[in-house]
A tleap script that builds the chain and sets N, CA, C and O, in Angstrom:
source leaprc.protein.ff14SB
mol = sequence {
  NMET ARG GLY PHE LEU MET GLY GLY LEU PHE
  GLY ALA ALA LEU ALA LEU TYR LEU ASN LYS
  SER ASN ASN ARG GLU MET LEU MET ALA ASN
  MET ASP LYS MET ALA ASN SER LEU GLY ASP
  MET PHE ASP THR ALA THR GLU LYS MET LYS
  GLU VAL THR PHE ASN GLN MET THR LYS ASN
  MET GLU GLY LYS LYS ASP LYS ASN PHE GLN
  ASP PHE ASP ASN GLY ILE GLU GLN ILE GLN
  ASP ILE ILE ASN GLU ASP PRO LYS VAL LYS
  ALA GLU SER ASP LYS ILE LEU LYS GLU ASN
  GLU ASN SER ILE THR CGLN
}
set mol.1.N position { -0.015 -17.119 -3.267 }
set mol.1.CA position { -0.013 -16.807 -4.682 }
set mol.1.C position { 0.983 -17.697 -5.410 }
set mol.1.O position { 0.716 -18.177 -6.511 }
set mol.2.N position { 2.142 -17.912 -4.779 }
set mol.2.CA position { 3.168 -18.742 -5.403 }
set mol.2.C position { 2.661 -20.168 -5.586 }
set mol.2.O position { 2.919 -20.803 -6.609 }
set mol.3.N position { 1.939 -20.665 -4.585 }
set mol.3.CA position { 1.380 -22.013 -4.672 }
set mol.3.C position { 0.378 -22.135 -5.801 }
set mol.3.O position { 0.318 -23.158 -6.483 }
set mol.4.N position { -0.403 -21.095 -5.995 }
set mol.4.CA position { -1.385 -21.098 -7.083 }
set mol.4.C position { -0.691 -21.181 -8.437 }
set mol.4.O position { -1.091 -21.963 -9.299 }
set mol.5.N position { 0.341 -20.379 -8.620 }
set mol.5.CA position { 1.087 -20.398 -9.895 }
set mol.5.C position { 1.770 -21.743 -10.119 }
set mol.5.O position { 1.752 -22.277 -11.228 }
set mol.6.N position { 2.373 -22.290 -9.058 }
set mol.6.CA position { 3.034 -23.587 -9.191 }
set mol.6.C position { 2.016 -24.673 -9.531 }
set mol.6.O position { 2.293 -25.556 -10.343 }
set mol.7.N position { 0.850 -24.607 -8.914 }
set mol.7.CA position { -0.210 -25.571 -9.214 }
set mol.7.C position { -0.666 -25.472 -10.655 }
set mol.7.O position { -0.912 -26.483 -11.313 }
set mol.8.N position { -0.778 -24.244 -11.139 }
set mol.8.CA position { -1.174 -24.056 -12.546 }
set mol.8.C position { -0.138 -24.613 -13.502 }
set mol.8.O position { -0.479 -25.275 -14.482 }
set mol.9.N position { 1.128 -24.344 -13.216 }
set mol.9.CA position { 2.204 -24.872 -14.066 }
set mol.9.C position { 2.250 -26.393 -14.014 }
set mol.9.O position { 2.414 -27.049 -15.043 }
set mol.10.N position { 2.108 -26.950 -12.829 }
set mol.10.CA position { 2.101 -28.401 -12.673 }
set mol.10.C position { 0.935 -29.012 -13.449 }
set mol.10.O position { 1.087 -30.025 -14.131 }
set mol.11.N position { -0.220 -28.382 -13.332 }
set mol.11.CA position { -1.395 -28.886 -14.043 }
set mol.11.C position { -1.232 -28.833 -15.546 }
set mol.11.O position { -1.633 -29.757 -16.255 }
set mol.12.N position { -0.639 -27.745 -16.038 }
set mol.12.CA position { -0.414 -27.632 -17.491 }
set mol.12.C position { 0.575 -28.689 -17.961 }
set mol.12.O position { 0.379 -29.305 -19.009 }
set mol.13.N position { 1.634 -28.898 -17.189 }
set mol.13.CA position { 2.622 -29.909 -17.563 }
set mol.13.C position { 1.996 -31.303 -17.544 }
set mol.13.O position { 2.247 -32.118 -18.431 }
set mol.14.N position { 1.184 -31.566 -16.528 }
set mol.14.CA position { 0.510 -32.857 -16.434 }
set mol.14.C position { -0.444 -33.053 -17.597 }
set mol.14.O position { -0.536 -34.149 -18.151 }
set mol.15.N position { -1.148 -32.009 -17.965 }
set mol.15.CA position { -2.079 -32.103 -19.091 }
set mol.15.C position { -1.335 -32.417 -20.384 }
set mol.15.O position { -1.781 -33.256 -21.167 }
set mol.16.N position { -0.210 -31.754 -20.611 }
set mol.16.CA position { 0.580 -32.036 -21.819 }
set mol.16.C position { 1.091 -33.471 -21.817 }
set mol.16.O position { 1.030 -34.150 -22.842 }
set mol.17.N position { 1.588 -33.934 -20.691 }
set mol.17.CA position { 2.116 -35.296 -20.585 }
set mol.17.C position { 1.022 -36.319 -20.854 }
set mol.17.O position { 1.204 -37.242 -21.647 }
set mol.18.N position { -0.106 -36.150 -20.194 }
set mol.18.CA position { -1.189 -37.108 -20.354 }
set mol.18.C position { -1.802 -37.040 -21.748 }
set mol.18.O position { -2.271 -38.051 -22.270 }
set mol.19.N position { -1.800 -35.869 -22.343 }
set mol.19.CA position { -2.344 -35.724 -23.692 }
set mol.19.C position { -1.461 -36.447 -24.707 }
set mol.19.O position { -1.961 -37.050 -25.656 }
set mol.20.N position { -0.150 -36.381 -24.500 }
set mol.20.CA position { 0.767 -37.073 -25.410 }
set mol.20.C position { 0.630 -38.580 -25.297 }
set mol.20.O position { 0.802 -39.300 -26.281 }
set mol.21.N position { 0.324 -39.055 -24.106 }
set mol.21.CA position { 0.223 -40.504 -23.919 }
set mol.21.C position { -1.147 -41.033 -24.340 }
set mol.21.O position { -1.414 -42.229 -24.232 }
set mol.22.N position { -2.007 -40.147 -24.817 }
set mol.22.CA position { -3.349 -40.518 -25.312 }
set mol.22.C position { -4.209 -41.209 -24.256 }
set mol.22.O position { -5.075 -42.019 -24.587 }
set mol.23.N position { -3.972 -40.892 -23.004 }
set mol.23.CA position { -4.765 -41.469 -21.934 }
set mol.23.C position { -5.782 -40.415 -21.474 }
set mol.23.O position { -5.582 -39.754 -20.454 }
set mol.24.N position { -6.836 -40.271 -22.211 }
set mol.24.CA position { -7.825 -39.207 -21.970 }
set mol.24.C position { -8.570 -39.383 -20.640 }
set mol.24.O position { -8.847 -38.407 -19.943 }
set mol.25.N position { -8.887 -40.623 -20.300 }
set mol.25.CA position { -9.611 -40.836 -19.039 }
set mol.25.C position { -8.773 -40.394 -17.847 }
set mol.25.O position { -9.286 -39.768 -16.919 }
set mol.26.N position { -7.495 -40.716 -17.874 }
set mol.26.CA position { -6.614 -40.314 -16.787 }
set mol.26.C position { -6.477 -38.795 -16.759 }
set mol.26.O position { -6.441 -38.186 -15.690 }
set mol.27.N position { -6.403 -38.192 -17.940 }
set mol.27.CA position { -6.310 -36.736 -18.033 }
set mol.27.C position { -7.534 -36.085 -17.404 }
set mol.27.O position { -7.407 -35.142 -16.624 }
set mol.28.N position { -8.698 -36.576 -17.735 }
set mol.28.CA position { -9.928 -35.994 -17.197 }
set mol.28.C position { -10.031 -36.197 -15.688 }
set mol.28.O position { -10.465 -35.294 -14.973 }
set mol.29.N position { -9.642 -37.354 -15.203 }
set mol.29.CA position { -9.698 -37.618 -13.775 }
set mol.29.C position { -8.744 -36.689 -13.025 }
set mol.29.O position { -9.100 -36.141 -11.981 }
set mol.30.N position { -7.544 -36.516 -13.552 }
set mol.30.CA position { -6.577 -35.634 -12.902 }
set mol.30.C position { -7.000 -34.170 -12.981 }
set mol.30.O position { -6.802 -33.410 -12.033 }
set mol.31.N position { -7.575 -33.782 -14.100 }
set mol.31.CA position { -8.054 -32.406 -14.226 }
set mol.31.C position { -9.185 -32.153 -13.242 }
set mol.31.O position { -9.285 -31.068 -12.670 }
set mol.32.N position { -10.036 -33.150 -13.044 }
set mol.32.CA position { -11.126 -33.017 -12.084 }
set mol.32.C position { -10.572 -32.872 -10.664 }
set mol.32.O position { -11.052 -32.048 -9.886 }
set mol.33.N position { -9.565 -33.675 -10.336 }
set mol.33.CA position { -8.934 -33.575 -9.014 }
set mol.33.C position { -8.296 -32.195 -8.835 }
set mol.33.O position { -8.405 -31.577 -7.776 }
set mol.34.N position { -7.632 -31.730 -9.889 }
set mol.34.CA position { -6.997 -30.418 -9.809 }
set mol.34.C position { -8.032 -29.314 -9.626 }
set mol.34.O position { -7.837 -28.392 -8.834 }
set mol.35.N position { -9.126 -29.416 -10.360 }
set mol.35.CA position { -10.185 -28.405 -10.240 }
set mol.35.C position { -10.764 -28.410 -8.831 }
set mol.35.O position { -11.022 -27.352 -8.257 }
set mol.36.N position { -10.968 -29.600 -8.276 }
set mol.36.CA position { -11.485 -29.689 -6.903 }
set mol.36.C position { -10.487 -29.119 -5.909 }
set mol.36.O position { -10.875 -28.431 -4.964 }
set mol.37.N position { -9.200 -29.399 -6.113 }
set mol.37.CA position { -8.173 -28.873 -5.211 }
set mol.37.C position { -8.130 -27.352 -5.273 }
set mol.37.O position { -8.034 -26.684 -4.244 }
set mol.38.N position { -8.202 -26.807 -6.491 }
set mol.38.CA position { -8.201 -25.354 -6.645 }
set mol.38.C position { -9.448 -24.742 -6.006 }
set mol.38.O position { -9.378 -23.691 -5.369 }
set mol.39.N position { -10.581 -25.407 -6.182 }
set mol.39.CA position { -11.812 -24.925 -5.566 }
set mol.39.C position { -11.702 -24.909 -4.054 }
set mol.39.O position { -12.109 -23.948 -3.401 }
set mol.40.N position { -11.144 -25.991 -3.495 }
set mol.40.CA position { -10.947 -26.047 -2.038 }
set mol.40.C position { -9.987 -24.957 -1.581 }
set mol.40.O position { -10.197 -24.328 -0.543 }
set mol.41.N position { -8.930 -24.737 -2.363 }
set mol.41.CA position { -7.958 -23.715 -1.999 }
set mol.41.C position { -8.614 -22.330 -1.999 }
set mol.41.O position { -8.386 -21.533 -1.089 }
set mol.42.N position { -9.423 -22.050 -3.014 }
set mol.42.CA position { -10.111 -20.759 -3.078 }
set mol.42.C position { -11.123 -20.619 -1.951 }
set mol.42.O position { -11.269 -19.539 -1.379 }
set mol.43.N position { -11.829 -21.709 -1.625 }
set mol.43.CA position { -12.782 -21.657 -0.515 }
set mol.43.C position { -12.075 -21.349 0.799 }
set mol.43.O position { -12.544 -20.536 1.596 }
set mol.44.N position { -10.940 -22.011 1.012 }
set mol.44.CA position { -10.171 -21.772 2.230 }
set mol.44.C position { -9.679 -20.331 2.290 }
set mol.44.O position { -9.765 -19.677 3.329 }
set mol.45.N position { -9.158 -19.841 1.156 }
set mol.45.CA position { -8.665 -18.456 1.106 }
set mol.45.C position { -9.804 -17.465 1.348 }
set mol.45.O position { -9.630 -16.470 2.052 }
set mol.46.N position { -10.961 -17.740 0.766 }
set mol.46.CA position { -12.116 -16.858 0.940 }
set mol.46.C position { -12.551 -16.819 2.395 }
set mol.46.O position { -12.818 -15.746 2.937 }
set mol.47.N position { -12.626 -17.980 3.031 }
set mol.47.CA position { -13.014 -18.033 4.442 }
set mol.47.C position { -12.007 -17.290 5.316 }
set mol.47.O position { -12.393 -16.579 6.243 }
set mol.48.N position { -10.720 -17.453 5.021 }
set mol.48.CA position { -9.688 -16.770 5.796 }
set mol.48.C position { -9.814 -15.252 5.625 }
set mol.48.O position { -9.696 -14.501 6.593 }
set mol.49.N position { -10.056 -14.810 4.385 }
set mol.49.CA position { -10.209 -13.376 4.136 }
set mol.49.C position { -11.431 -12.830 4.870 }
set mol.49.O position { -11.377 -11.734 5.428 }
set mol.50.N position { -12.523 -13.578 4.876 }
set mol.50.CA position { -13.722 -13.139 5.599 }
set mol.50.C position { -13.431 -13.025 7.096 }
set mol.50.O position { -13.842 -12.066 7.749 }
set mol.51.N position { -12.717 -14.015 7.625 }
set mol.51.CA position { -12.395 -14.007 9.049 }
set mol.51.C position { -11.519 -12.818 9.410 }
set mol.51.O position { -11.772 -12.134 10.402 }
set mol.52.N position { -10.490 -12.571 8.609 }
set mol.52.CA position { -9.582 -11.452 8.875 }
set mol.52.C position { -10.336 -10.133 8.770 }
set mol.52.O position { -10.170 -9.251 9.613 }
set mol.53.N position { -11.168 -9.996 7.733 }
set mol.53.CA position { -11.939 -8.767 7.534 }
set mol.53.C position { -12.906 -8.550 8.695 }
set mol.53.O position { -13.021 -7.437 9.208 }
set mol.54.N position { -13.598 -9.606 9.109 }
set mol.54.CA position { -14.550 -9.494 10.220 }
set mol.54.C position { -13.833 -9.083 11.499 }
set mol.54.O position { -14.302 -8.211 12.229 }
set mol.55.N position { -12.686 -9.720 11.768 }
set mol.55.CA position { -11.938 -9.387 12.982 }
set mol.55.C position { -11.476 -7.932 12.957 }
set mol.55.O position { -11.538 -7.241 13.974 }
set mol.56.N position { -11.013 -7.467 11.794 }
set mol.56.CA position { -10.548 -6.085 11.686 }
set mol.56.C position { -11.711 -5.106 11.866 }
set mol.56.O position { -11.576 -4.082 12.536 }
set mol.57.N position { -12.854 -5.436 11.258 }
set mol.57.CA position { -14.025 -4.563 11.391 }
set mol.57.C position { -14.493 -4.511 12.843 }
set mol.57.O position { -14.880 -3.452 13.337 }
set mol.58.N position { -14.456 -5.650 13.517 }
set mol.58.CA position { -14.868 -5.699 14.919 }
set mol.58.C position { -13.959 -4.830 15.776 }
set mol.58.O position { -14.433 -4.085 16.634 }
set mol.59.N position { -12.657 -4.926 15.544 }
set mol.59.CA position { -11.711 -4.098 16.300 }
set mol.59.C position { -11.965 -2.621 16.037 }
set mol.59.O position { -11.967 -1.815 16.967 }
set mol.60.N position { -12.182 -2.260 14.771 }
set mol.60.CA position { -12.440 -0.859 14.427 }
set mol.60.C position { -13.726 -0.354 15.066 }
set mol.60.O position { -13.783 0.775 15.552 }
set mol.61.N position { -14.759 -1.194 15.065 }
set mol.61.CA position { -16.039 -0.774 15.634 }
set mol.61.C position { -15.940 -0.604 17.142 }
set mol.61.O position { -16.546 0.310 17.702 }
set mol.62.N position { -15.182 -1.474 17.809 }
set mol.62.CA position { -15.046 -1.356 19.257 }
set mol.62.C position { -14.384 -0.038 19.632 }
set mol.62.O position { -14.803 0.628 20.578 }
set mol.63.N position { -13.351 0.334 18.889 }
set mol.63.CA position { -12.682 1.604 19.161 }
set mol.63.C position { -13.613 2.781 18.938 }
set mol.63.O position { -13.625 3.722 19.732 }
set mol.64.N position { -14.394 2.738 17.863 }
set mol.64.CA position { -15.327 3.825 17.567 }
set mol.64.C position { -16.444 3.875 18.594 }
set mol.64.O position { -16.882 4.954 18.996 }
set mol.65.N position { -16.909 2.693 19.023 }
set mol.65.CA position { -17.994 2.652 20.003 }
set mol.65.C position { -17.548 3.314 21.303 }
set mol.65.O position { -18.276 4.125 21.876 }
set mol.66.N position { -16.355 2.965 21.762 }
set mol.66.CA position { -15.852 3.573 22.989 }
set mol.66.C position { -15.723 5.080 22.836 }
set mol.66.O position { -16.077 5.828 23.747 }
set mol.67.N position { -15.220 5.530 21.693 }
set mol.67.CA position { -15.056 6.967 21.459 }
set mol.67.C position { -16.417 7.647 21.387 }
set mol.67.O position { -16.591 8.740 21.925 }
set mol.68.N position { -17.388 7.010 20.724 }
set mol.68.CA position { -18.719 7.599 20.620 }
set mol.68.C position { -19.380 7.732 21.986 }
set mol.68.O position { -20.014 8.749 22.268 }
set mol.69.N position { -19.241 6.716 22.840 }
set mol.69.CA position { -19.809 6.810 24.183 }
set mol.69.C position { -19.131 7.912 24.975 }
set mol.69.O position { -19.785 8.643 25.719 }
set mol.70.N position { -17.820 8.033 24.817 }
set mol.70.CA position { -17.088 9.081 25.522 }
set mol.70.C position { -17.550 10.451 25.022 }
set mol.70.O position { -17.765 11.361 25.822 }
set mol.71.N position { -17.702 10.601 23.707 }
set mol.71.CA position { -18.181 11.867 23.149 }
set mol.71.C position { -19.591 12.170 23.639 }
set mol.71.O position { -19.913 13.317 23.948 }
set mol.72.N position { -20.441 11.128 23.710 }
set mol.72.CA position { -21.813 11.309 24.187 }
set mol.72.C position { -21.803 11.797 25.627 }
set mol.72.O position { -22.507 12.745 25.972 }
set mol.73.N position { -20.999 11.145 26.469 }
set mol.73.CA position { -20.915 11.560 27.879 }
set mol.73.C position { -20.419 12.998 28.003 }
set mol.73.O position { -20.940 13.772 28.807 }
set mol.74.N position { -19.419 13.350 27.214 }
set mol.74.CA position { -18.905 14.724 27.240 }
set mol.74.C position { -19.976 15.715 26.792 }
set mol.74.O position { -20.086 16.810 27.343 }
set mol.75.N position { -20.763 15.327 25.795 }
set mol.75.CA position { -21.830 16.194 25.308 }
set mol.75.C position { -22.908 16.416 26.350 }
set mol.75.O position { -23.401 17.532 26.514 }
set mol.76.N position { -23.277 15.350 27.058 }
set mol.76.CA position { -24.284 15.460 28.121 }
set mol.76.C position { -23.785 16.397 29.218 }
set mol.76.O position { -24.529 17.245 29.711 }
set mol.77.N position { -22.530 16.235 29.588 }
set mol.77.CA position { -21.953 17.107 30.626 }
set mol.77.C position { -21.972 18.572 30.187 }
set mol.77.O position { -22.267 19.457 30.989 }
set mol.78.N position { -21.661 18.825 28.929 }
set mol.78.CA position { -21.670 20.200 28.419 }
set mol.78.C position { -23.076 20.778 28.442 }
set mol.78.O position { -23.268 21.943 28.788 }
set mol.79.N position { -24.054 19.966 28.075 }
set mol.79.CA position { -25.443 20.434 28.104 }
set mol.79.C position { -25.865 20.759 29.539 }
set mol.79.O position { -26.506 21.780 29.790 }
set mol.80.N position { -25.503 19.893 30.463 }
set mol.80.CA position { -25.855 20.147 31.868 }
set mol.80.C position { -25.171 21.414 32.378 }
set mol.80.O position { -25.777 22.176 33.130 }
set mol.81.N position { -23.938 21.647 31.986 }
set mol.81.CA position { -23.234 22.873 32.388 }
set mol.81.C position { -23.946 24.111 31.854 }
set mol.81.O position { -24.117 25.098 32.569 }
set mol.82.N position { -24.362 24.048 30.583 }
set mol.82.CA position { -25.064 25.189 29.973 }
set mol.82.C position { -26.386 25.449 30.690 }
set mol.82.O position { -26.728 26.596 30.976 }
set mol.83.N position { -27.123 24.386 30.977 }
set mol.83.CA position { -28.413 24.526 31.668 }
set mol.83.C position { -28.211 25.130 33.057 }
set mol.83.O position { -28.964 26.010 33.473 }
set mol.84.N position { -27.209 24.661 33.757 }
set mol.84.CA position { -26.984 25.121 35.137 }
set mol.84.C position { -26.421 26.540 35.205 }
set mol.84.O position { -26.486 27.166 36.263 }
set mol.85.N position { -25.877 27.059 34.120 }
set mol.85.CA position { -25.311 28.419 34.118 }
set mol.85.C position { -26.384 29.505 34.168 }
set mol.85.O position { -26.176 30.566 34.757 }
set mol.86.N position { -27.522 29.236 33.551 }
set mol.86.CA position { -28.561 30.273 33.430 }
set mol.86.C position { -29.837 29.786 34.128 }
set mol.86.O position { -30.381 28.746 33.756 }
set mol.87.N position { -30.317 30.521 35.131 }
set mol.87.CA position { -31.522 30.097 35.868 }
set mol.87.C position { -32.759 29.998 34.964 }
set mol.87.O position { -33.608 29.132 35.175 }
set mol.88.N position { -32.865 30.880 33.958 }
set mol.88.CA position { -34.031 30.836 33.063 }
set mol.88.C position { -34.001 29.548 32.228 }
set mol.88.O position { -35.027 28.899 32.023 }
set mol.89.N position { -32.828 29.205 31.763 }
set mol.89.CA position { -32.689 27.975 30.975 }
set mol.89.C position { -32.960 26.756 31.865 }
set mol.89.O position { -33.582 25.787 31.429 }
set mol.90.N position { -32.490 26.815 33.108 }
set mol.90.CA position { -32.713 25.720 34.060 }
set mol.90.C position { -34.209 25.537 34.315 }
set mol.90.O position { -34.705 24.411 34.337 }
set mol.91.N position { -34.927 26.647 34.508 }
set mol.91.CA position { -36.369 26.570 34.751 }
set mol.91.C position { -37.086 25.987 33.533 }
set mol.91.O position { -37.968 25.140 33.675 }
set mol.92.N position { -36.709 26.437 32.347 }
set mol.92.CA position { -37.341 25.934 31.118 }
set mol.92.C position { -37.033 24.442 30.922 }
set mol.92.O position { -37.908 23.672 30.526 }
set mol.93.N position { -35.810 24.049 31.197 }
set mol.93.CA position { -35.408 22.645 31.081 }
set mol.93.C position { -36.200 21.768 32.045 }
set mol.93.O position { -36.677 20.698 31.669 }
set mol.94.N position { -36.337 22.225 33.288 }
set mol.94.CA position { -37.105 21.473 34.285 }
set mol.94.C position { -38.564 21.332 33.855 }
set mol.94.O position { -39.185 20.286 34.045 }
set mol.95.N position { -39.102 22.412 33.267 }
set mol.95.CA position { -40.489 22.395 32.790 }
set mol.95.C position { -40.648 21.347 31.679 }
set mol.95.O position { -41.601 20.568 31.683 }
set mol.96.N position { -39.723 21.339 30.749 }
set mol.96.CA position { -39.784 20.377 29.637 }
set mol.96.C position { -39.662 18.946 30.152 }
set mol.96.O position { -40.405 18.064 29.722 }
set mol.97.N position { -38.735 18.718 31.065 }
set mol.97.CA position { -38.563 17.375 31.624 }
set mol.97.C position { -39.815 16.914 32.368 }
set mol.97.O position { -40.200 15.748 32.282 }
set mol.98.N position { -40.448 17.836 33.099 }
set mol.98.CA position { -41.663 17.484 33.828 }
set mol.98.C position { -42.792 17.144 32.857 }
set mol.98.O position { -43.524 16.178 33.076 }
set mol.99.N position { -42.942 17.930 31.781 }
set mol.99.CA position { -43.958 17.642 30.775 }
set mol.99.C position { -43.692 16.297 30.114 }
set mol.99.O position { -44.618 15.540 29.825 }
set mol.100.N position { -42.439 16.015 29.885 }
set mol.100.CA position { -42.067 14.751 29.254 }
set mol.100.C position { -42.397 13.571 30.173 }
set mol.100.O position { -42.891 12.545 29.707 }
set mol.101.N position { -42.129 13.708 31.462 }
set mol.101.CA position { -42.463 12.638 32.411 }
set mol.101.C position { -43.968 12.406 32.444 }
set mol.101.O position { -44.424 11.264 32.486 }
set mol.102.N position { -44.739 13.495 32.426 }
set mol.102.CA position { -46.197 13.367 32.457 }
set mol.102.C position { -46.714 12.690 31.202 }
set mol.102.O position { -47.637 11.878 31.277 }
set mol.103.N position { -46.144 13.003 30.063 }
set mol.103.CA position { -46.642 12.401 28.811 }
set mol.103.C position { -46.282 10.921 28.730 }
set mol.103.O position { -46.993 10.149 28.087 }
set mol.104.N position { -45.187 10.516 29.375 }
set mol.104.CA position { -44.782 9.108 29.348 }
set mol.104.C position { -45.677 8.283 30.258 }
set mol.104.O position { -46.035 7.157 29.913 }
set mol.105.N position { -46.044 8.824 31.419 }
set mol.105.CA position { -46.835 8.074 32.393 }
set mol.105.C position { -48.295 7.992 32.013 }
set mol.105.O position { -49.016 7.158 32.561 }
set mol.106.N position { -48.751 8.800 31.119 }
set mol.106.CA position { -50.181 8.801 30.754 }
set mol.106.C position { -50.477 7.734 29.739 }
set mol.106.O position { -51.623 7.586 29.315 }
savepdb mol mol.pdb
quit
């Protein structure tokens, strides 16, 4: 940010100096160079921000993915425990799984 402000001040001072000397072509050439430099600086800053944001999002997603898989595994275990506790539920579950296997193979 400090570099941006210093560049703006430098550019304004240069514009005033060149304007007083009535050298318009030099003023325009320098302003064009300054505009290109500022554009490059903004492009670089934008790319850096995208990279940092992407890296942070990737780290956050990896942590959530691991937690989601762990929660999924815990949920499956709980379902299996519930099914195995009651013989009627176990029989019904086995029936559903068998019907599902038959419908997939057909």
